[in-house]
C-alpha positions in Angstrom: 0.1 0.2 0.0 1.1 3.3 -0.7 0.6 6.9 1.0 1.3 10.0 -1.3 1.9 13.5 0.0 2.1 16.4 -2.7 4.3 19.5 -1.3 4.8 22.9 -3.2 8.2 24.6 -2.4 7.5 27.9 -1.2 11.2 28.9 -1.0 14.7 28.0 -2.4 15.7 24.6 -1.3 19.0 23.6 0.0 20.5 20.4 1.5 24.0 19.9 1.1 25.8 16.7 0.0 26.9 14.4 3.0 30.6 14.7 1.9 30.6 18.4 1.4 32.8 20.6 3.5 32.0 23.6 5.2 33.9 25.9 2.5 32.2 24.1 -0.4 28.7 22.7 -0.4 26.9 21.5 -3.2 23.1 20.9 -2.7 20.9 18.1 -3.6 18.0 18.6 -5.9 15.5 16.8 -3.7 15.3 16.1 0.0 17.2 12.9 1.0 15.5 9.7 2.5 17.4 10.5 5.8 15.7 14.3 5.9 12.2 12.9 5.1 12.6 10.3 8.1 13.7 12.8 10.2 11.3 15.4 9.5 8.7 12.9 10.0 10.0 11.7 13.1 9.9 15.5 14.3 6.6 15.9 13.1 5.3 12.6 14.9 6.9 14.0 18.4 5.2 17.0 18.0 1.8 15.2 17.5 1.7 12.5 19.6 4.4 13.5 22.2 8.1 12.3 23.1 6.6 9.3 25.0 5.7 7.7 21.3 9.0 8.7 19.8 10.7 5.2 19.9 7.5 3.6 18.3 7.2 6.2 15.8 11.0 5.8 14.8 10.4 2.2 14.2 7.6 2.5 12.1 9.2 5.2 10.1 12.7 3.1 9.7 10.8 0.5 7.7 8.9 2.6 5.3 9.8 2.5 1.5 10.1 6.1 0.1 9.5 7.2 -3.6 9.5 10.7 -5.3 7.8 12.0 -8.2 10.0 15.3 -8.7 9.4 18.4 -10.3 9.6 19.3 -13.9 12.6 21.2 -13.8 15.0 22.3 -11.0 17.3 25.7 -11.5 20.5 25.2 -9.4 21.9 28.9 -8.5 25.8 28.8 -8.0 27.4 31.4 -5.8 29.8 32.4 -3.3 28.6 34.1 0.2 30.3 35.8 2.7 30.5 33.5 5.9 32.3 33.6 9.3 34.4 30.7 10.6 36.4 30.2 13.5 39.8 31.4 13.7 42.5 28.7 13.7 45.2 28.6 16.0 47.0 25.6 15.2 48.3 26.7 11.8 51.6 28.5 11.5 51.5 31.8 10.2 54.1 34.4 8.7 54.6 37.7 10.3 52.8 39.6 7.7 49.6 37.7 8.1 49.7 38.1 11.9 50.0 41.8 11.4 47.0 41.8 8.8 45.0 39.7 11.2 45.6 41.6 14.4 44.8 44.8 12.5 41.3 43.3 11.3 40.5 41.7 14.5 41.0 44.6 17.1 37.6 44.7 19.5 36.1 41.5 17.5 35.5 38.0 18.5 37.5 35.0 17.5 35.6 34.8 14.0 37.4 35.5 10.8 35.7 36.6 7.5 35.7 34.3 4.4 33.8 33.2 1.5 32.2 30.0 0.8 30.6 28.1 -2.3 26.8 27.3 -2.0 24.0 26.1 -4.2 20.2 27.1 -4.0 17.8 25.2 -5.8 14.5 26.4 -7.4 11.8 23.6 -7.9 9.6 24.3 -10.9 6.5 22.3 -9.7 5.2 20.4 -7.2 7.2 17.5 -5.3 5.1 14.4 -4.9 6.1 11.7 -1.9 5.1 8.4 -1.7 5.5 6.1 1.2 5.1 2.2 1.0 4.1 0.1 4.2 1.5 -1.7 6.3 -2.0 -0.1 6.6 -1.7 0.9 10.2 1.8 2.7 9.7 0.4 4.7 6.9 -2.5 5.8 8.9 -0.4 7.2 11.4 1.8 8.9 8.6 -1.6 10.8 7.5 -1.5 12.4 11.0 2.2 13.2 11.0 2.5 14.8 7.1 0.6 17.9 7.2 2.7 19.0 10.2 6.0 19.1 8.1 6.7 22.6 6.7 10.4 22.4 5.6 12.8 19.6 4.2 16.7 19.8 4.7 18.0 23.2 5.7 15.9 25.6 7.7 14.1 27.9 5.7 13.5 25.2 2.6 9.5 25.8 3.0 7.0 23.3 1.6 3.3 23.5 1.8 1.4 20.3 1.6 -1.1 20.5 -1.2 -2.6 17.3 -1.3 -2.9 14.0 0.8 -4.9 11.3 -1.3 -6.5 8.2 0.2 -4.0 5.2 0.2 -3.6 3.4 -2.9 -2.4 -0.1 -4.1 0.1 1.3 -6.6 2.0 4.3 -7.9 3.0 5.4 -11.3 6.0 7.9 -12.3 7.6 7.6 -9.0 10.9 6.9 -8.4 12.7 4.9 -5.4 15.0 6.7 -3.2 16.7 3.4 -1.8 19.6 3.9 -4.7 22.3 1.7 -5.2 25.2 0.7 -2.5 28.4 -0.7 -2.7 29.4 -4.0 -1.1 33.1 -4.4 -1.5 33.9 -4.0 -5.1 30.3 -4.5 -6.3 27.6 -2.4 -7.1 24.2 -3.5 -5.3 21.4 -2.0 -7.4 17.6 -2.6 -6.6 16.9 -2.1 -10.0 18.4 -5.4 -11.0 21.1 -4.0 -13.4 18.8 -2.2 -15.4 19.9 1.9 -14.6 17.4 4.3 -15.8 18.6 7.7 -17.8 19.3 10.6 -15.3 21.7 11.9 -12.7 23.1 10.2 -10.0 23.1 12.0 -6.4 24.6 10.9 -3.1 21.9 10.8 -0.4 21.9 9.7 2.9 19.6 7.5 4.5 18.8 5.6 8.1 21.1 2.6 8.5 19.7 -0.7 9.8 21.8 -0.4 12.9 20.5 3.2 13.6 18.9 3.6 16.9 16.6 6.4 18.7 19.3 7.0 21.0 21.8 7.8 18.4 19.4 9.9 16.6 18.4 12.0 19.8 20.7 15.2 19.9 20.3 15.3 23.7 22.0 11.7 24.4 26.0 11.1 23.9 25.3 8.6 21.3 26.7 9.4 17.9 25.9 8.5 14.6 28.4 6.4 12.7 28.5 7.1 9.1 28.7 3.9 7.0 26.6 1.9 9.4 23.7 4.5 11.1 23.9 6.7 8.3 24.3 5.0 5.1 25.0 7.0 1.7 23.6 5.5 -1.7 23.6 6.8 -5.2 20.0 7.7 -6.1 19.3 8.1 -9.8 17.1 11.3 -10.4 15.5 11.6 -13.8 17.0 14.7 -15.0 18.9 16.2 -17.8 20.9 19.2 -18.0 19.6 21.5 -20.6 21.2 25.0 -20.2 24.0 26.5 -17.9 26.2 29.3 -17.2 28.7 30.5 -14.6 26.0 31.4 -12.2 22.9 28.8 -13.0 22.5 25.3 -14.2 18.8 24.3 -15.7 18.0 20.5 -15.3 14.6 19.2 -16.9 13.0 16.0 -16.1 13.3 13.4 -18.5 9.8 11.8 -19.1 
């Protein structure tokens, strides 16, 4: 059984790839399964209370997630001014020290720098489909309307439609992706790779626990075990580009 939820973007979307650095961060085109499940868990806690959080976590962990991407995405490439902590472990020359002393008189231990960022304009609605048991999908219907952003704060979405549960869906793409098992590529598509662009998305790993996901505990999320990265093929092709933007259109 499938539960579909149609969201309309109300702002630019941004969610950096898991391997990005603080200086250079490319954005994904769509919310990752990790971001979607975590947003649903946050909504579940706000709706049903913290006492039911672990039950909701186990329910969300087993859901299959698919997406029907918007018709087009436009990615804006820019350099932004940022503040970052001053490094004290790096050796500096005398001239550099004098320049920094002059620029930091009466200021904090932060220095000005620049960073590469990407912001994505989604042209059209984003439809998400969740597969699971009927009872789990019924709980999901109570949580989906309480989600107002995916990814980075400010990437706002508005729920537009919440159709009844269906037995099948069309033109949706699974976000389970392909993973590496040693030197072998494990593909859920059984070797039939569709046309599109591969993006590296994070998802909840099988070993992830609620304690590790809870930011108020000392448990840490282990990359590769609790947080796994998968290559997801999105049905887009590059149609136009310049030094400031790239336009991708959906492949039908």
